[in-house]
C-alpha positions in Angstrom: -31.6 -34.1 -9.6 -30.6 -32.5 -12.9 -27.3 -30.8 -13.3 -26.6 -28.1 -15.9 -24.1 -29.4 -18.5 -21.4 -27.3 -20.0 -22.0 -26.4 -23.5 -19.4 -23.6 -24.1 -15.7 -23.5 -23.5 -13.2 -20.7 -23.6 -9.5 -21.6 -24.1 -6.7 -19.2 -23.4 -3.0 -18.9 -23.3 -1.1 -18.5 -20.0 2.2 -17.0 -20.5 4.8 -17.3 -17.9 7.5 -14.5 -17.9 10.2 -16.9 -16.7 9.1 -19.7 -19.2 10.8 -18.1 -22.2 9.4 -17.1 -25.5 8.3 -20.3 -27.0 6.6 -22.0 -23.9 3.0 -21.3 -23.7 0.5 -23.3 -21.5 -3.3 -23.2 -22.4 -6.2 -23.6 -20.0 -9.8 -24.0 -20.8 -12.9 -23.3 -18.7 -16.4 -24.6 -19.5 -19.7 -22.7 -19.1 -23.3 -23.6 -19.3 -24.4 -20.5 -21.3 -22.9 -18.6 -24.1 -23.4 -15.3 -22.2 -21.2 -16.7 -19.3 -18.5 -17.7 -21.8 -18.6 -14.2 -23.5 -18.3 -12.4 -20.2 -15.2 -14.5 -19.2 -13.7 -14.0 -22.7 -14.1 -10.2 -22.3 -12.2 -10.3 -19.0 -9.4 -12.4 -20.6 -9.1 -10.0 -23.6 -7.7 -7.4 -21.1 -4.7 -9.8 -20.5 -4.0 -11.6 -23.8 -5.5 -11.8 -27.4 -4.7 -15.5 -27.5 -8.4 -16.6 -26.6 -10.7 -18.9 -28.5 -14.1 -20.3 -27.7 -16.8 -22.6 -29.0 -19.3 -25.3 -28.2 -18.3 -28.6 -26.7 -19.0 -31.8 -28.7 -21.7 -33.2 -29.2 -23.6 -30.0 -28.9 -25.0 -28.8 -32.1 -25.0 -26.5 -33.9 -21.2 -26.6 -33.6 -19.7 -23.2 -33.1 -15.9 -22.4 -33.1 -14.8 -18.8 -32.4 -11.2 -18.2 -33.4 -8.7 -15.8 -31.8 -9.2 -13.5 -34.8 -13.0 -13.2 -34.2 -13.1 -13.4 -30.5 -13.1 -9.6 -29.9 -16.2 -9.1 -32.0 -18.0 -12.2 -30.5 -17.2 -11.2 -26.9 -18.6 -7.8 -27.6 -21.9 -8.9 -29.0 -25.0 -8.9 -26.8 
């Protein structure tokens, strides 16, 4: 039985109102396709701008999408 391996990740900040200004936890979700990762990133951008994405090692070509570029990447088709 073949299982689909995750190739993409989306990492995002989880801010807790009672945790104070400097305490931020991060969570990461993995996806088998870039399209799934983009769709998830679009939903997160409604809540926070602190979202990044990329390919999981050792997948090549290596891609890293920084928070500054995530809006443009998530909006691509």
